[in-house]
C-alpha positions in Angstrom: 91.0 106.8 76.2 91.6 107.1 80.0 94.9 107.1 81.7 94.1 103.6 83.0 93.3 102.4 79.5 96.6 103.8 78.2 98.5 102.1 81.0 96.7 98.8 80.5 97.4 98.9 76.8 101.1 99.5 77.4 101.2 96.9 80.2 99.8 94.3 77.9 103.0 94.5 75.9 105.3 94.5 78.9 106.2 90.8 78.7 108.8 89.0 76.5 106.3 86.1 75.8 103.8 88.6 74.4 106.5 90.1 72.2 107.3 86.6 70.8 103.5 86.0 70.3 103.2 89.2 68.3 106.3 88.4 66.3 105.0 85.0 65.3 101.5 86.2 64.5 103.0 89.1 62.4 104.4 86.5 60.0 101.2 84.4 59.8 97.9 83.6 61.5 98.2 80.5 63.7 95.9 78.3 65.7 96.5 78.1 69.5 98.0 74.6 69.5 100.5 75.4 66.8 101.4 78.7 68.4 101.9 77.0 71.8 104.1 74.4 70.1 106.3 77.0 68.4 106.6 79.0 71.7 107.2 75.9 73.8 104.4 77.0 76.1 101.3 75.3 77.6 98.0 76.3 75.9 96.7 77.5 79.2 99.5 79.9 79.7 99.3 81.0 76.1 95.6 81.7 76.4 96.3 84.0 79.3 98.8 85.9 77.2 96.5 86.0 74.2 93.6 87.2 76.3 95.7 90.2 77.6 96.8 91.0 74.0 93.3 90.6 72.6 91.6 92.8 75.3 94.3 95.5 74.5 93.5 95.3 70.8 96.9 93.8 69.6 95.6 90.5 68.4 92.2 89.0 67.4 91.0 85.5 67.3 88.2 83.6 65.5 87.1 80.0 65.1 87.6 77.9 62.0 86.7 74.3 61.3 89.6 72.0 60.4 89.3 69.4 57.7 88.4 66.8 60.3 85.7 68.9 61.9 87.5 70.3 64.9 87.1 73.9 65.9 90.4 75.7 65.8 90.9 79.1 67.4 93.0 81.1 64.9 94.8 84.3 66.1 96.3 87.1 64.0 98.0 90.3 64.9 96.1 93.6 64.5 98.3 96.2 62.9 99.1 98.9 65.5 101.5 101.7 66.2 102.4 103.0 69.6 103.5 106.6 70.1 104.3 107.8 73.6 105.6 111.2 74.3 105.5 113.8 77.1 102.6 115.7 75.5 100.6 112.5 75.4 101.3 111.7 79.0 100.4 115.2 80.1 97.1 115.1 78.1 96.1 111.8 79.6 96.9 112.9 83.2 95.1 116.2 82.6 92.0 114.4 81.3 92.1 112.0 84.2 92.3 114.9 86.7 89.4 116.7 85.0 87.2 113.5 85.1 88.0 113.1 88.8 87.2 116.7 89.5 83.9 116.5 87.6 82.9 113.3 89.6 83.9 115.0 92.9 81.9 118.1 92.0 78.9 116.0 90.9 78.8 114.1 94.2 79.1 117.3 96.2 76.1 118.9 94.4 73.9 115.8 94.8 71.7 116.1 97.9 
């Protein structure tokens, strides 16, 4: 994982609404309308938050058909654990520097 990936993954959690979403989904899988109702949030805003959480790997969504034939997007939390320490930050920064150095070296040697 790159330093940008790590930061994006952490940034996806840096919002109180997203914490609430994860807390609700940890208890049970919910469809978007029900989740929006419980949070007191518009579906459009909720989708924006869910998209950030899903792209970071914290939640996943799938379609299900309701009894009346409507497609419902059901979301559930993906179990995760975050561990951040100085050694991890140093390793991510070092790997990032090495990638940038390799790219710079490759572009210099290309005629």
